[in-house]
N, C-alpha and C positions, 0 to 999 in steps of 0.2 A: 210142491204143486205136479199137477198132471198136466201133461202136454196135449192143448187140445186139437191140433192139428200140424200137419206137416209144415215148416217153415224154412222158408232161403235168405241168406243175406250174403253178398257180397257179388264179386265178378270173378271171371277168368282170366282177368288181365294183369298184366306183369306186376309185382310188389303189391299184390290183393291176396285175399283169401274167399274162399265161397265155403260158406259153412250150412248143411242143412238137419234140420233137427227132424226127428220124428218118434212116435210112441215107443216106448222097449219096456222091457218085463225084467231086466237082468241087470240091473245098475247103469252103467255107461258103455254103450258098445261103439267105440272108436272105428274108422275105416278112414284113415289118413294116405291121402296122394300126395308126395310133397319129393321135390329131389333133395331137400335137405332133413330127411326123414331119421335119416341116423345120427344125424350133428342135433337137431332141435326137435325132434318127434314129442321128446317127453316134456319139453317145455312147451310147445303146441297144446299137448293135451290138458295139459297143467293149468295154461290161462281158461281154455275153456271151460275145464271142468270146475273151478272156482267161479267164474260168473255163474253155471248152472248152480253150483251150489249157494250163491248169494239169493236167488231166485226158488230155493227150497224142492229142486227139482232132483229126484231122485232115481230116477229110470229114463232113458231117452239113446236111440240111436243116433248116431251124429259121423257125418260124412264131411270131412273137410280135405277140399282140395288146395293146397297151398301153392302159390307162384312165387314165395320170397316176399310174404309180407311183415311186418314188424310186429313185434307184440302188442303195442299201442292198438295196430289196424284188426288183430285178432281178436283183441277183448270188445271193438267197438264193433267187430261183425258178431260175435258170439252173443252180446246184450243187444244188438236189433234181430237175429235170430230168434232168441228167446222169449223177445216181449212178443214179436209175432206169434210164435209157436202157442204162448198161453194167451194171446188174446187180449193182451193189454197193451196196445198201441196207444191208445188214448188216456193211460193213466200211468206211465213208467214211473219206476223204481228209482230216482234220481239219485239214493245214497247209494247204489253200486258203482256209482264213477268214481268212486274213491282209489 
């Protein structure tokens, strides 16, 4: 699926993550800001990538500002951002919650 509009989910509060998705043309292009990027950067990207793949998104620019979020928070914010970006908030894909 193609991203229809730029969307954002999350906050810049402690223990949260803010994810912004916008249209891309070269696969997944990550811009990650995190104090723990060296330890957990690959895992953060992998969690977001899995969510995007569940929605069949092939290209996206992804800006991530992590403030120490747990994996489940990252997944929830990614789901919210992608549903907003695809403009399907009224018809969510519940099966991605697995």
